[in-house]
Structure formats: C-alpha cells, structure tokens
C-alpha positions in Angstrom: -19.3 114.5 -158.0 -16.7 116.5 -155.8 -13.7 116.9 -158.1 -10.3 118.3 -158.0 -9.4 119.7 -161.5 -5.6 119.9 -162.1 -5.1 123.1 -164.3 -2.1 124.1 -166.2 -3.2 127.8 -166.7 -6.2 130.1 -166.9 -7.3 129.9 -170.8 -7.0 126.0 -170.8 -9.4 126.0 -167.7 -12.1 127.7 -169.5 -14.0 125.0 -171.5 -12.9 122.0 -169.2 -14.5 123.9 -166.2 -17.7 124.8 -168.1 -18.2 121.2 -169.3 -17.5 119.6 -166.1 -19.7 121.9 -164.2 -22.6 121.4 -166.7 -22.1 117.5 -166.0 -22.8 118.3 -162.3 -19.3 118.1 -160.8 -18.3 120.4 -157.9 -14.9 121.7 -158.9 -12.0 123.1 -157.2 -9.0 123.9 -159.3 -5.4 122.7 -158.4 -2.6 124.5 -159.9 0.4 122.1 -159.7 3.0 123.0 -162.3 6.7 122.8 -161.1 7.5 122.7 -164.9 6.9 126.3 -165.5 9.8 128.5 -165.8 10.9 131.2 -165.0 9.4 131.9 -161.7 7.7 135.2 -162.9 5.9 133.2 -165.7 4.6 130.7 -163.1 3.2 133.6 -161.0 1.8 135.5 -164.1 -0.2 132.3 -165.1 -1.2 131.6 -161.6 -2.5 135.1 -161.1 -4.5 135.0 -164.3 -6.1 131.7 -163.3 -7.2 133.1 -160.0 -8.6 136.2 -161.3 -10.8 134.3 -163.7 -11.7 131.5 -161.3 -12.7 134.2 -158.7 -15.1 135.7 -161.1 -16.7 132.2 -161.7 -16.9 131.4 -158.0 -14.3 128.5 -158.3 -11.9 127.8 -155.4 -8.1 127.6 -156.5 -5.6 125.7 -154.5 -1.8 126.0 -155.2 0.6 123.0 -155.2 4.2 123.0 -154.5 6.7 124.9 -156.9 9.6 122.5 -156.8 11.8 123.3 -159.8 14.6 120.9 -158.4 12.2 118.0 -158.2 11.2 118.7 -161.9 14.8 118.8 -162.8 15.3 115.3 -161.2 12.5 113.8 -163.2 11.3 115.3 -166.5 14.4 117.8 -166.5 16.8 114.8 -166.3 15.2 113.4 -169.6 15.3 116.7 -171.2 18.8 117.2 -170.3 19.9 113.7 -171.9 18.0 114.6 -175.0 19.8 118.1 -175.2 23.2 116.4 -174.8 22.5 114.0 -177.6 21.4 117.0 -179.9 24.4 118.7 -178.9 26.7 115.7 -180.0 25.0 115.5 -183.2 25.4 119.2 -183.8 29.0 119.0 -182.9 29.5 116.2 -185.3 27.7 117.7 -188.1 29.6 121.0 -187.6 33.0 119.2 -187.5 32.4 117.8 -190.9 31.4 121.5 -192.2 34.0 123.6 -190.4 36.6 121.4 -189.0 37.3 120.3 -185.4 39.5 123.3 -184.6 36.8 125.9 -185.4 34.2 123.7 -183.8 36.0 123.7 -180.7 34.9 127.2 -180.1 31.1 126.7 -180.4 29.0 127.9 -177.5 26.1 126.2 -176.3 23.5 127.6 -174.0 23.0 126.2 -170.6 20.4 123.6 -169.9 17.0 125.1 -170.6 18.5 127.8 -172.9 19.1 126.1 -176.2 19.9 127.7 -179.5 17.2 127.5 -182.2 19.4 125.1 -184.0 19.6 122.9 -180.8 15.8 122.9 -180.3 15.3 122.1 -184.0 17.6 119.1 -183.5 15.5 117.9 -180.7 12.2 118.4 -182.5 13.1 115.8 -185.0 12.9 113.2 -182.4 9.3 113.2 -180.9 9.9 110.0 -178.9 12.4 111.9 -176.8 10.0 115.0 -176.2 7.1 112.6 -175.5 9.2 110.8 -172.8 10.0 114.2 -171.0 6.4 115.2 -171.2 5.2 111.9 -169.8 7.7 112.3 -166.8 6.3 115.9 -166.4 2.7 114.8 -166.6 3.4 112.0 -163.9 5.1 114.4 -161.4 2.1 116.9 -161.6 -0.7 114.5 -161.7 0.7 112.3 -158.8 0.8 115.6 -156.8 -2.9 116.4 -157.8 -4.0 112.9 -157.0 -2.4 112.9 -153.4 -4.1 116.2 -152.8 -7.4 114.7 -153.9 -7.0 111.9 -151.6 -5.9 114.0 -148.7 -9.0 116.4 -148.9 -11.5 113.7 -149.7 -12.2 114.6 -153.3 -14.1 111.9 -155.1 -12.4 112.4 -158.6 -9.7 114.0 -160.4 -9.3 115.5 -164.0 -7.1 117.8 -165.7 -7.2 120.7 -168.2 -4.1 119.4 -170.1 -6.3 117.4 -172.2 -7.7 120.6 -174.0 -4.4 121.4 -175.8 -3.9 119.9 -179.2 -0.1 120.4 -178.5 -0.2 117.9 -175.8 0.1 114.1 -175.8 -3.6 113.4 -175.1 -3.0 109.5 -175.0 -0.3 109.8 -172.4 -2.1 112.3 -170.4 -4.9 109.8 -170.0 -2.6 107.0 -169.0 -0.8 109.2 -166.5 -4.1 110.6 -165.0 -5.6 107.1 -164.5 -2.2 105.7 -163.1 -1.9 108.7 -160.5 -5.7 108.5 -159.6 -5.6 104.7 -159.1 -2.5 104.9 -156.9 -4.3 107.6 -154.8 -7.6 105.8 -154.6 -9.7 108.4 -156.3 -11.8 108.2 -159.6 -10.1 109.4 -162.8 -12.3 111.5 -165.0 -10.6 111.9 -168.3 -12.3 113.8 -171.3 -10.8 114.7 -174.5 -11.3 118.4 -174.5 -9.3 119.2 -177.6 -12.5 119.8 -180.1 -13.1 122.8 -177.6 -9.7 124.3 -177.8 -10.9 127.0 -180.5 -13.6 128.1 -178.4 -11.4 128.3 -175.5 -9.0 130.3 -177.4 -11.8 132.7 -178.5 -13.2 133.0 -175.0 -9.8 133.7 -173.5 -9.0 136.4 -176.1 -12.3 138.1 -175.5 -11.6 138.0 -171.8 -8.3 139.6 -172.3 -6.5 136.9 -170.5 -2.8 136.3 -170.6 -2.0 133.6 -173.1 1.5 132.1 -173.0 3.2 130.9 -176.3 4.9 127.8 -174.8 3.9 124.8 -172.7 5.9 125.7 -169.5 9.4 124.4 -169.2 12.3 126.4 -170.8 12.9 123.4 -173.0 9.3 123.8 -174.5 10.0 127.5 -174.7 13.1 127.3 -177.1 11.4 124.3 -179.1 8.3 126.7 -179.4 10.6 129.4 -180.6 12.3 127.2 -183.1 9.1 125.8 -184.5 7.7 129.4 -185.0 10.9 130.3 -186.7 10.6 127.3 -189.0 6.9 128.1 -189.8 8.0 131.7 -190.6 10.8 130.4 -192.9 8.4 127.9 -194.6 5.8 130.8 -195.1 8.7 133.0 -196.6 9.8 130.2 -199.0 6.1 129.6 -200.0 5.6 133.2 -200.7 8.9 133.3 -202.8 7.8 130.4 -204.6 4.5 131.8 -205.4 6.0 134.9 -206.6 8.4 133.0 -208.8 5.5 131.0 -210.2 3.6 134.0 -211.0 6.6 136.0 -212.6 6.1 134.6 -216.1 2.5 135.0 -215.8 3.1 138.7 -214.8 5.7 139.0 -217.7 3.3 137.7 -220.2 0.6 140.1 -218.9 3.0 143.1 -219.1 4.0 142.1 -222.6 0.4 141.7 -223.8 -0.4 145.1 -222.3 2.6 146.7 -224.0 1.6 145.2 -227.3 -2.0 146.5 -226.9 -0.6 150.0 -226.0 1.6 149.9 -229.1 -1.3 148.6 -231.3 -3.4 151.5 -230.0 -0.7 154.0 -230.5 -0.1 152.9 -234.2 -3.9 153.0 -234.7 -4.0 156.6 -233.2 -1.0 157.7 -235.4 -2.7 156.4 -238.5 -5.9 158.1 -237.8 -4.1 161.3 -237.1 -2.4 161.0 -240.5 -6.0 160.4 -242.2 -7.3 163.4 -240.5 -4.3 165.6 -241.6 -4.7 164.5 -245.3 -8.4 165.1 -245.1 -7.7 168.6 -243.6 -5.1 169.3 -246.4 -7.7 168.4 -249.1 -10.3 170.6 -247.6 -8.0 173.5 -247.5 -7.1 172.8 -251.2 -11.0 172.9 -252.2 -11.4 176.1 -250.5 -8.5 177.7 -252.2 -9.5 176.4 -255.6 
C-alpha cells in the first residue's frame, strides 16, 4: 500500500519505518511539525531525518512550518494552562511572602516557563493532554491533506512509538484526520519497539532530542528531569541514613575486635617476658 508516514524526528522513524516496510507498504515520510521550537531545533531534526532516510532510500517531504498557526491552536491551550499555573503560584507565594514582595515576581514569557511553573503544570495532566491533542490534530490534518492531494492510499505516524505521548489520543486524531481526507488510517502501537529504536539511533550516532518539540514541553521536561534528580538525591540520602546505624555497628564491632586483639597480644607479650626472665635466672643459677 502506498503510504504517507508522518514523522516527528529521525530516531522515532526507525522502527515504524522498518515494520511498515516489512508489511509491504511503500513509504514516503512527511515531516510536518510546526510545534517544534526554536527554528534551529526544527532544522536539526529535519536534517537528521533526511540523512537517515536518504541512506534507506526513503523519500522525505517537508510540510509547512507555521509557528503562528500552532500558537493559535495548541499554543493557545498551553497559554491558558500557563496563566492558570501562574495564578496558583502567585496565590501560593502571596501566602508565603506577602503581596508586596510577591508583586516583584518575574515570570518568563510564554514558552519560557520557570521550572516551578512547569512543575505546576505537570500536576494537571488533563491540560497537557488537551494541548497535545490540539497539536496532534494540526499536524495530522496537514499530513492527511497531503496524502489525499498526492494520491496516497494510507496515512500513519511515528508519534505512536513514544511512551511519552498519548497513544489513544494519537489514534483518535489519526483516524479523524484520515477520514476527513478520505484516506485509510493505519495506526499501530509501536511503543514496544521504543527501546530498540533508542538502541539503533544511538548506534547510528543520530541526534536525539530530550523534549517533545514545543517550548512548553521543553520546560516541562526540564522540570521533570530536575524532579527525578532531586528524588534520586533524596533516595540516596535516605539509603545512607538507613545504613548509617549499620555502619556504626560494624565500626564498633571492628574496634572491639581490634581492642581484643591488642589485649591478647599484650598478654602474650607479658608471658614471653616472664618466660625470658625465668630462663635468664636459670642460666645465672
């Protein structure tokens, strides 16, 4: 089947492309990702994809890069969530430091959240899921239109390989977009193949990004990494504290054994000295 495969990046394309080609599909990759920011990140991912796809003999088409359109859809939902998070933080800080001090607080511009703001958003996955749904819809609708325009029979997406994405929502939006455009939706849950895709991309030396694409996801990912680091640090501290008494007991036992040995050695030394003195007396007598 002649298929247009929407791709978010090179590493995520490895296993879906392999599997779909083994199933007999004739693939063309479509890079439609207006969510990715900043622009140089968008270009870096595209170049990585093109380099790999070229080595595999897979054609790559580029969609539009329209940040303004993304801001009107997914970005708008993200902005609303940001403002709500900011209000919650302001209210919380007002209780802590007082309204006068709170008035001087600085928040980053949209898409440039502090880690504290991002953490506040992370506690409400529903808002993140709504933003991601709008993002999927924008990109998959563009892909579906391209597929229909160029006579492709089917549409699929590499988004379904990532365990960090909303797989059910991706399937819903893929099927919606394909139905609207009159092409066949081919959804497959590629998540079980994510570890292999990770291994292969590392072996190939491919650029691997550490956030989904939009600047909101960048700050959220940074916050989550910081949180995991803090959790690991706290866990290590707890483990050290838990073992402290064990170490102290072991040290005390070692010290007792050393003292016992020292006493024994001293006693034996005294015995040897007495025996030596007796031998000397016998010689003189």
